[in-house]
N, C-alpha and C positions, 0 to 999 in steps of 0.2 A: 355267574358264569360256570359255577360248579366247584370252585375251590373253597367256598364257605357254605355253611348251612344258612337257612333263611333268617337266622338271627345275627349273622355276620361272623360266626365263629369259624376260624380256619380249620379245615380238616381234609386230609388226603382222600377220605371216603365220601365227602359231601356230594360229589357228582351222582352217587348211587340213588339219591332221593329226587333227582330232577329228570322229568320225562315220563314216558309211558311205555308199556310193553307193546311195541308196534308190530311184532311178528308172532305174538301169541306163543312164544317159547320162553323157557327159563334156561338160559344157556350158561354152561360152565366151561372150563378149559378142556374138559374131556368130551364135550358134546360132539357128536358126529353127524347130527341131523340138520346141520346148518351149512351155509354157503362156504365155498373154498376161499380161504384167506389169500392175500397177495403174497408173492414169493418173499420169503424171509420173515414174515410176520409171526410173532409168537402167538400161541394159542390162548394166551392170557388176554389177547386183544378182544376176543369174542365174549368175554365174561360179562354177564349182565349185572345191573344194579339190583336194588331191592325189588323182590317180587317179579323179576324179569324185565325191569326197566332197561330200555335200550338207550345208551348214552355214550357212544364211543368218543364223541367230541370231548366230553368231560373227563373220561377215563384216559384217553390216549393223546388227544391233541392239546388240551389245556396245558399239560405239563411242558409241551414244546413251546407254546407261546410264552409261558412264564420263564422258561430257560433262556429264550432268545431276547426277550424284551424286558425282563425284570420280574421279580417275585410279586410286584404290586400291579401286574398287568390288569387283572380284573378290577382292582380298586381304581386304577387310572381311568378305565372306561366309566365306572360309576361316577367318579369325580367330574368327568367330562359332561355327563348328563346333568349333574347337580349344578354345574357352572353355566349351563345353558348352551353348550356346544352342539348337542343333538339330542333327540329323543325319539320315541315311537308313540303314535297316538291311535286310539280306538275311538270311533264315534258309534255309540251303541244306542239303539232304540228298543224299549220294552224290557230293559233289565232292571230288576228291583234290587237296589243296593242297601236296603234296610239292614241294620246291624243284626246279625244272627238269623237272617232270612234263610229258611230251608225249603222254600216252596218250589214247586215245579211249574214251568211255564213254557209255552210255545209261542211262535210268532215273533221271536226276538230277531232283530237284524243288526248289521253293523258293517263298518268298513275299517280298514287298516291303512294308515298313512305314515310316512317318515317325516320327522321333524328336522328342520335345518338348524341354522345357528340363531338361537334367540339372542345370545349375547352380541352377535354381529349386528343384529337389527336394532338392539337397544343399547348401543354404546358401551358394551362390555358388562352391562348389568346382569346379575343372575336372576332367574325367574322366581316369582313369588309363589309359584305352585298353587294357585287358586284360580277362581273364575275370572280374575282380572288379567290372567296370563293368556295371551293369544299367540300361540307358537307359529312361526313361519313354517310352511309346509314345502318340502322338496317336490319339484315337479316329477321326480323319478317314477313314482307309483301312481301317476294320473294319466288317463287317456287324453290324447291331444296335447301332451306336454313333452318337452325334451329335456333330458338331463344336461345337455350341452348348450342348447339355444335358449332355454329358459321360458319365460312367460310374458315377455313384452311389457307394455305399459301397466299391466295389472299387477306387477310384482310389488312385494312389500317394500323392497329397497333395491337399489341398483337398477340396471337396465340391461336388456338383451333382446335379440331378435326373436321372432316367433310369438305365439300366443297360446294361452291356456284357457280352459273352460272357466266359467265364472265361479262355480261351486266345487271346491276340492272334494267334498263328500260324494256328490253325484258323479264326479269324474274318477273316483278311486278305482283302481284296477283290482285291488284285493278286497273282495266282498264276502260277507257272511249272510246270505239271504235266508237261510233256514236254521239259524242258531236257536238255542233253547236254554232254559235253566233246569237243572236236575238237582234237587236237594239244595237249591240256592246257588249252585255252581253254574257259571256261564260256560257253554260248550259251543264252539263254532260249527260243529256238525259236519257240513259238507267239506270234503277234502279239498284243500286249496294250497297254493304255494304262498309263503310269506317271506318277503325279502327283508332282511335285517342288515342294513348297512351299519358297520361299526366305524366310528370316527377315528380311523388310524390313517394318518396322512390325508389323502382325499377321502376315500372310503374303502373298506374291505367288505364286500357284500357276502352275506350268508344267505343263500337262497334255499330256504327250508321247504322241501317238497312234502306233499301229503301232510301238511301241518295240522296239528291238533292244538288249539288254543283254549285254555281254561283259566278261570279266576273266580274268586269267591267274594261276596260282599263283606266289607269290614265295618263300614259306617256310611251314612249318606255322603257321597262325594269321594269315596275311596274304596279300593279293592285290595285283596291280599291273596297270597298263595297262587299268584299267577304262574302259568307254565306255557311255554311254547316248545312243542316237541315235533319231531319229524326226521327227515333224512336229507343230507347234503349229497349231491352227485359228486363223487370224488374228483373226476376230471375237471368239473367246473370250479371246485374249490381250489385245486392246484393252480389252474389258470389265473384265478382271481388273486391268489397269493403271489404269483409271479409278478403281476402288475403292481403289487403293493409291498413287495418284500422289503424294499429299502426303507419304507416308513416304519416298519416293525423293528428292523435292526439293519444298520449298514453292513453288518457282517454277512448278510445274505445277498449282497451285491455280487459276490463272486459266484461264477457258474457252479463250481464244485460244492460250495456251501449250500446254495439253493437246491441243487440236485439231491443233496443229503436230506434236507428238510422235506422236499417233495416226496422222496421215497418213504419217509416216515409217515407222511400224510396218506399215501397210497396203502401202506401197511395197516392203517387204522380202519380201513373198510371192513364193515362187519355185517352188512345187510344188503339186500337186493332192491334196487329201485328202477322202475321203467321210466326213463326221462321223458318220454312222450306222454304217457298217461298218468304218471305219478303213482302208479300202483306199487305197493310195498310187499315184499315176500321174503322168504328165507327157506332154502331147502338145500340138501346135499347135492342136487343136480345143477346148481348155479354157481357162478363166480361172484364174490362180493364186489359190488361196484358203488356202494353208498356208505356214508358215515352217519350213523344215528346221532341225534343231538337232542338235548333237553336243557332249557334255560329257565330261570326263575325271575319273576319281577313283582314289584308292588306298583300300584297305580293311584293317582289322585286326579280329581276333576279340574280341568282348566277350561278356558273359553273354547267354544266350538270354532273350527277353522272356517275362514271366510275367504272370498276372492282377494281381499286386501292382505291376506296372510300367505300368499304364494310367494316363495322365495325365488329371487333371480338366480340364474346360473352364475356360478363363481368359478373362475379359472383355477384348476388345481395347483397346489404348491409344486415347485420344481422337484422332480424325482431325485431322491438322494443317490440313486444308482446311476443317474445320467439318462439321457434320452434313450439309450439303447436298452435300458432295463437290465435285469440280472442276466 
C-alpha cells in the first residue's frame, strides 16, 4: 500500500517507489507548472516520488488511513488476503513467466477480476495459493452480473436472483486486449480503469482511471514487482469513503469528523483527470481534481475462474454509522 518497501520493511518514504510518472513531470514543492491545489493544501502535497513517480495516495492519504484505523492498516489488508477474505485475479494469455525472462512479446491478452470470499466458500479455510485453489469471483466486474442481485443458480454458494454469464473470463469488464511483454515485464498497454475493492466493511472501491498495470516473471507460476498505477477521481473517492467511513473507524460517523477527513482527501488532489475519457494531464491552467496512486503486489498462479466460481451476492454488514450514514 506504500508504507513498506517490497521486502516488507516499514518506511515513511516507501511510497516513493510505487507507481509511475503519469504526467511526465518531476514535481517539487516549488514547481509552478502544475495544476492548482485545493484550498488549504500544502505545496508539499504535489511532491513526486522517485524519478517523478506520482503517488499522492501513498504520500498523503495512506497516513490518514493509518491514523484513523491503526498503524497496521496496510498489514490488516494483506492479512485479509492471506486468510482468503478477498483478492484480485488476472487471467493472462501469452505471458512467459520463465524465471529471468527478459524477452519482448506482443499479442498478450488478459482480464482483471475481483475475488470474493474464499474462506466463506470453504468453511473458513485459508487458500492453498496453488492451482488447486479456485477463488470465487465477485459479479461486480462482469457484464450481465449485478453486485446486488448476484448470479442465480450458477453461484458457487448461496443463492440470489438474477443470472450471470457462464464464463467469468469472457464476461470480464476490465480487459487488456493489446498487452505485451517488454524486457520480460507485462504491460497492459491500453489505458483502462481498474476497480480495486478493498475489504473494509462491505467494500471500499478504489476506481483507478487510466491504469497502468505491470509485473515481472519470478518463476513459472509466480510474478513479482507488480504495480498498479493511475488516478482516482477525487469526488468519487470522497463519496465512496462516505459510504464506508464507519467501517474504517466509528469516529468518522460524526458529520464534523467526516468533513475534516473529506477535506484532507480533497487537499490530496495532485493531478488532472478527465472522468469521461480517462485522459491524464497536469498544467498550471487547470485545477487538480484527481489523486495519483501507485500500489505494489506479488502474484501466484491459482486455478482459472469458472462458472462454478461466481460468488453469490451477500448482504452487507450493518453500517456502524447507522442507516443514515455519516
